[in-house]
N, C-alpha and C positions, 0 to 999 in steps of 0.2 A: 707698613702702614705709610700713607701718603698725606702731605699737606698740600692742599690744593687751593688755588684761587683763580676765579673766573675761568675754570676749565683748563688752567695750564697746570701741569703736573709740577708739584713742588717737593716731592719727597719720595717716599716709599710706600706702596699700596699692597695691601693684602686682602684676598677674600676671606671671609670667615666672620665669626662672632666676635665681638670685642666686649669683654667684661666691663662693667661699670665701675672701675676703681681709679683713684686718683694717682696712686703711687704703687710701684711693685713692693710689696710687703717685705719680701726677702732682701730688699736692697737697703732697708732702713734698720739700723742697729737697735736691739731690744731695748737698751737703755733710753735711746732717743724717742722710741715709740711711747714708752712709759711716762718719761719725764716730760717730753715736748707735747704729746697729745693729751695725756691724762692728768698728769700730777699738776701742772700749772693751774688749770682751771680749778681743781680741788683745793690747791693752796690759796688762791685768790678769794674763792667763795668762803672757804674757812676763815680767812682774815676778816671778811666782812662779817661773818656771823660772830666771830669773837668781839668784833667792834661793837655789835648790838648788844652782846651780853655784858660786856665791861660797861657800857653806857647805861643800860637798865639797871645793873647792880649799883650804879653810883661810884664806879672805880675811877682810876686815874684818867683825867682828861687828856694828858699828854699820850698816854698808851692808847686811848681810843682814837686820837687824832692820827697817830702813827699807823695804826691798823687801817684807818679809813684811807689815809693817804696812799699806803701800800696797795689797797684794793683798787682804788681808782686809776693809780698809775699802772697796776698790773693789767687791768682790762685794756686800757688805752694802748699798752705795749704789745698786746697780743691780737688786737683787732685787725682783720684783713680789711684794709681801708678800701680797697677796690670793690669789695663786696658790699661794705657799709654804704659807700656812696653811689652804689649802682642804682640806676632807675629802672633796670630791666628786670629785677627780682627781689623779692622781700629780704631785708638784711638778716643774715645768719648769726643772731646774737643770744640764741637760746642757752648757751653755755654759761652766760653771766647773769641769768635771772635771779639766781639766789643771792649773788653779791649786790645787785641793784636793790632788791627788796630789803636785805638786811641793812644796807647803808641808810635807806629810807627810815626803817624803824629806829636806827640808832640816831639819826638826826632829829627824828621827831620826838624821841625820848629825851634827848639833851635839850631841845628847845623848850620843852614843857617846863624845865627847871629854871629858865632864864626869863627875865623880864624883857621881852622883845615887842617891838610894834606890830600892829596889825598887818603891815606891808609884808613882813617876814613870814607870818603864818599864811598869807594869801600866797606867797611864792611856794611855801611848802606844799599847800594843797594843790596848787598848779603842777607841781613836779609829781605829786601823787597820782593824780589824774592821767598825766602823760605816762607814767610807768604802768599804770593799770590798762589804759587804752592801747599801748603799743603792741601787745600780742594780738589783740582784736584786729588792729589795722593790719598787721602782717598776714593774718588769716584772710582778711577781706581782700587784700592786695592780690593773694593767690587766687582768689575767685574772679579777680577782675582781668585775667590774662585775656589777650586779644583771641577771639575765635578765628578771625581770618584777617589777613593783610593783603593788600594790592588787589582784593576782589571787588569788581564794580558793585556799588551800593553798599557796601560794607565799610562804613566810616569809623574805623577803630584805630585808636592811638596805641601804638606799640609799646610805648613806655610811660612810666608815671612822671608827672611834672616835677615831682620832688623825691629825693632818695629818702626812703623811710628810716634809714639809719641815722638821719639828722635828728629824729625825735629821740632816740636813745642816747646819742652822744650828748646833745643839748641837756638832756635830763641828767645824765651822769655828771657832767660838768657843774650843773646847778647844784646837785647834791654835794659835790666836794666843796663848792663855794659857801654853801650853807653850813657845812661842818666847820670850815676855816673861820667863818664869822663868829663862831662861838668862842674862839680863842682871840680873835683880832676883829672885833666888831667894827671899828671905825674903817678899816681898810676893805673889808670884804662885804659890808652890808650892801652897798650899791651894786657890787658885781654879782652877788647871789641874786638880787632882784632882778637885774637885767638879764642874766642867764635864764631865770625862771620864765621871763617874759618872752625870751626867744623860744623856749620850750613849748609854751603854749601856742604861740604863732605857728611853730613847725608842726605841732599836733594838728591844729585846726586845719592848715593848708592841706596836710597829708590826708586827713579824714575827708575833706570835701573832694579832693581829686580822686581818692579811691571810690567815693560814693558814685561820682560821675562815670568813672571807668566801669564799675560793675553794672550800672544802669545801661550803659551802651552795650556791654558785652551781652547782657540778657536780650536786649532788643535784637542784636544781630544774630543771636542763637536762634531765636524764633524764626527768623527769615532765612537762615542758612541754606535749607533745601531749595527754597524759591530761588535765592540769588545764584546759587551754584547751577540750577538748571537753566536758568537764563543765560549764563556764562557758556554752557554748552561744551564742557571739556570732553575730549576724546580719551585722555588717559591722565595717570597721575604718578607721581614719583612718590613711593612711600619710604619715609626715612626716619629710623629711630636709632640713636647711637649715643655713646658717652660724650660729655662736654668736651669741647675742643677737637672734635673729629669731623668738622665740617667738610674737610678734604674729600671724605667718601662721596658726599653729593656733589660738591663743587666740580669734581672732574668730569661729571656726566651733564651737568646743567646746560652747557653751551650746545652740546649735541642734541639733548631733548628739545631745546628752543628751536634747533634748525628743523625739527621734523614738521612744523607748519601749523597743525591744528591747535586749538586752545587746550591747555593742560594746567595742572596745579601741582604744588608740592604739599603732601600730606605728612605732617610731623606729629610726634606723639608725645612730646614734653615741651615746656615752655623754653627750656634751654636750647633745645633743637631749633625752636622757632627763631629765637634771637641769633643763634649761630648762622642760620641760613638767610635771613631777611636781608642782608647787605649783598648778596651773591646772585640774586635773579629779581627780575621784575614781574615774574609770574606770580599768581596768588598763591599764598601759603595758608593752609588750613590746619589748625590745631585740633586734634582729637585724642584726648588722653585715655579714655577707656574703651573697651571692646564695644559696649553698648552705644557709644557715641558715633560709631561709624556708618550706621545706616543712613543717616541724612546725607552723606557725601556721595553715596552710591547712587548717582543720578543716571536716568535712562541713557544719556548720551555716553556714558563712561564705558570704555571697552577693554582697556588694558591698564594694568599697574606694574611699574618698573621698581625694581629693588636693587640696593647696591651693597648690601651686607646680609647676614643671615641672623639678624637680631630676632629675639624670641617673639617680639610683638608682630613680626611679619605674618605669623600664623593667624592673627586676628583679621587680616585683610584676605589672606589666601582662601578663607572659607567661602568667599563669594565666588563660587564655582563657574558663574555665567561670564566672568572676567577672564581674560588671558593675563597670567602673572609670569613676568620675565625677570630673571636674575641677571644682572649685569656684572656684579662684584666690584670691588674697588682696587683691582690689581691682580696680577697673576704671577705666581712663582711656584717653586717646588716645595714650599712649606705645607706642613699638614692641613692647615685651614683650607687650602685650595683643593682638597679632595673630600671634603666634609659631605657625608652621606645626606645631610640635610637639604642639599641642593635638589634631591628628588621631590621636594615639596612643591616645586614650581612647575609651570607648564613648559617653559623654555628656558635654557641656560644659554645666554650668549658668551661665547668664549673667544679668546683672542686667536687661538690656532689649534692644530691638531693635538700639541702637547698637552693641552688642558684636558682633552678627552681621553688620551692615552693615560694620564696620570691616575684617574680613577681606577681604571682596570689594573694598572701596574701595583696599585695599593689594596687590591682586593674589594673595591667598592663598586657594586654593580649599579650602572646607570643606563637606562634605556637610550639606545643611539639617537632616536629620534628627538630626544630632549634638547640636543645641542645644535646650536647654530654658529658657525665661525664667522665672526665680524671684524677680526683684527682689534687692534687697541687704537681707536681713533685719536687718543691723546697724543700719539707719537707722530702724527702727521707732519709737525713742524720740525722734527729731529732731522739734523742735516747728515747726509751719508758722507763717509771718509772719502777725501779727494785723492789720497795716494797712500802709499805704505808708510808706517810710522818710522821707519828707518830713515826716510828722508826728511824727517822733522829734527831740528837742532834744539835741545832744550825743551823737550815735549811737556805739554800741560797735562797733569793728571788729576782727575777728579777722585777724591776719597770721599765716599758716601756710606758710612757704616750704618747699619741698622741699630736698634736698641736692644735691651735685654729681654723684651717681651714680658707678657703677664705671668708666665709660668716657666718654670726651669727647662722644660722640654722644648720650649720655643725660644731659647736664648741662642741666637746665631751671631751676636754682636762680636765684632773684632776690636772694638773701641778699647777694651782693656789692654790691648797691645798696640793701641793707635799711635801713641807717640814714637815707639820704636819703628813702626811701619813708615810714618811720615819721615823720620830720620833716614831711612833707607832710600826713600824717594828723593830726598835732597842730596844724598850722596851720589845718586845717578843724575844730577843736574836737572831734575825736574821742578817745574813750577807747579804748585799744588793749589787745587780748589778744595777747601774742606767743608763738606755739608753733612753734618751729623743728622740723624734722625731727631725731629723736634722733641720727642720724649726722652732723649739721652740725659737731660738735665733731672730727671726724677730718679736717677740712681747717682748716689753720691761718688761711687768709683768712676762711673762714665763721665760724670761732670768734671772731675778732677782731670781725666785724660783730655776733655775738651780744652780745658784751660791750659794744660801743658802743650797741646798742639798749637793753640794760639800763640803762646810764647815762643815756640820753635820757630814758627812761620814769620812772626814780627822780628825776631832776632836774625833770621836768614835774609829777610828783606833789607835790613839795616846793613847787614854785612855784604851780601852778594848783589843786592839790588833787584832781586826778582820779585815780580808782582803777584805775589801769592793773594789768593781771595779767600776770606774766612769772615766769621762774624755776621753781622746784620746784612752785608752786601751779598755774601753767598747763601745765606740761609732765609733771607726774607725779600731783599730786593730782587734778586735774580730767581727765576723759576728753575725748576730741575732741567727742563728743556734748555734753557740758557746755559746752565752749567754743562749739559751734554755737548752743546754746540761749541762751547768755549774750550773743550778739552780735546786731547788726542788719544787719551785712554782712561780706563776707570779701574778703581779698586774698590771692591764692595763686598757684601756678604750674601747669604741666601735671602733674597729679597726681590720684589718686583722692579727694583731699580735695574737689576742686571737684565732682566727679561726685556724691558723697555730700551736699554742701552744696545741690545742686539740690533735694533733697527738701524743704527748708525754704523754698522759693520767695523766699528773701531775696536782694537783690542781691549779686552778687560781681564782682570785678575779677580778670584774669589778667595776669601779667607776661610779655611776649614776650621771651624770652632767646635762644633758639636761632636766631630769625630775626627780621626787623623786623615791627612791628605791622601793616604794610600787607599782609603775606602770611600772618599768623598764623591768622587765621580758616580760611583755606583748608586749612591743614595740621592744625589742631586743631578738629574740628567742634563740640565743647562751647563753644567761645568765641564761637559765634553769639549765645549768651545772656550773654556776658561783656563787661565794660567793659575793654578791652585797653589796658595801660600798656606803653609801649614801653621795655624794658630791654635791648635788643640791644646798645646802645653807650652805655652809661650810661642813666640815667633821665631821660627827657624827656616833656614835656607831662603830667606827673602832676596838676597842679592842675586842669586842665580836665576831665580823666577823671573825677577823684574828685568834683569838684562836679556832674557829670552823674549819677553813681552815687548820690550822697548827697541829691539834691534831686529832680529831674524823674523819674528812673529809667524812661526809655522803653523798657527791654528787659523789663518785667515779663511781658508775653504770651509772649515767646520763652522765658523761664525755665519757664513752666508747661507749654508745648508739649514743651521738651526733657526736663522731669522725666519724662513719661511714656515718651519715647523712650529715655532712659538707664536708668530705674529701673523700667519696667514699669508696665502699666495694671492696678494692683492695689489694691482697696479698703484704704484706710489703717487701718481698724479691725481688719482681719485681715491686715495686710501680711505678716508673717512666716509666715503660715500657708501660703502659697503654696509656699515652699521646703519646709516640712514635708510637705505633701501630695505633691510631686513626689519628694522623697526616699524616702517610704514607698512610692510606686508602684515605684520602682526595686528596692526590698527585696522587694516582693511579699509573699505570705503565707509563713509558716514552712513548711519541708518537712514537718512532721508534720501539718499541716492540708491538705496537698495529696493526702495518701494517701487 
């Protein structure tokens, strides 16, 4: 997969369907999944329920306060503050509803037994209203999503004015203060009233803002067909993908913008809308359901481009009068790159002949007229090697491993042997650029290897003075093209990073993880131009392979041959123009010029 920003490649891309999951399940220990994900909310909610039962039964005040304090602190310690304070989506606090309601019941029961002023009761009622209204506000906020952004005439605010999570947090803190004042009325009386007041203000402000957003959304919804028709778009980019995968769209946005005619991005989830809204000035239209698509298929629309094989793509492909073009978000020898679902589209734009042959080699029939070779425009700024690597003293090597994948059969990551591999590079006098896949931190073992490599490179810099690049500089500040151009050689896995690096004609090594090095080249054709490191059962023979790559480099001719095979026989000075020409041919002339 690839992390992209403004069309500059920033990682590893793969064609195919990406499951909507946050973490590889197999990478998380069973005890952690049970205790971390399920046990803690149950414990906190049970503690709050116990607090309510103890209070109603007239039990120990100390025990009730202890249970209440544990519940409040338990919720606060487990809240994902980024989500709670987000203005782009409703706060995900449903796991703590039982705890909040139970604490409210406990505080109300205890307060009824004490002689308190009217102000305290007003504060308690205010908190009650906020707790009850909170879920309604969250539901209404979901209904207030922007229908379109950047579309002329559609004046829609993309974000809420206030984070809805503030309502919940202020109510929870007010409940804690009201409970504490039962034991220490002097100290906590004013605090509880002030927090309750803040809760009321936050609730009112969020309610007004949500009402205004919903009203605006409904008004734009009614006018959407008219506004889009007036905008006169020739094509759209349809994109639906898991959160955090905006790179899929980002790598193609600059090239779609170069096509010329008006166009828009069609997204299918609010998360996708917020992921892509900072990447383009083109209109972004959100359509969640299949039945919502009719209003966006305006008369001027002639083609739709896709960058993955998401299930919801089928919703749009059913409009048979449009031309549907699959672009993919990277090309490699991985299984997703020869997915039979590509037959669903009218055209499949591929980087080179290798992508076409890959289907046949794996027994997947594809009509030949479906394919158009357009190269990989994203590599147009990749610098070609100036000379043999043997002439480079202290070469810089980019180590860009992939991650473990969503499933066991797509685990091609060498990162489990990453520290040993980097040690081997250092032993050969290399300066290292370390750029792991952005999802590497989702696997505890891979994350530990990343940290170990950081430590190795930091220590080597202190000892030998070599200016290694890693962390934020290599992974976020620099694009993958920057990393390509700063390197003299590459070590990577089965991924599109390797295919893109072919453009540079620089030497590269691939780590055989899924099978032994002896059979690796037969399974992954691009490895014919690679120096293969055996990482199938630990890292073996690395010194000999690296020595061959960094000195004699006998595979130079194979790389040049495979460059054309994988990336197209396209003149370098106008490399991206091939894609632009083929895409414009798909669009054809505007309807008005055909009359």
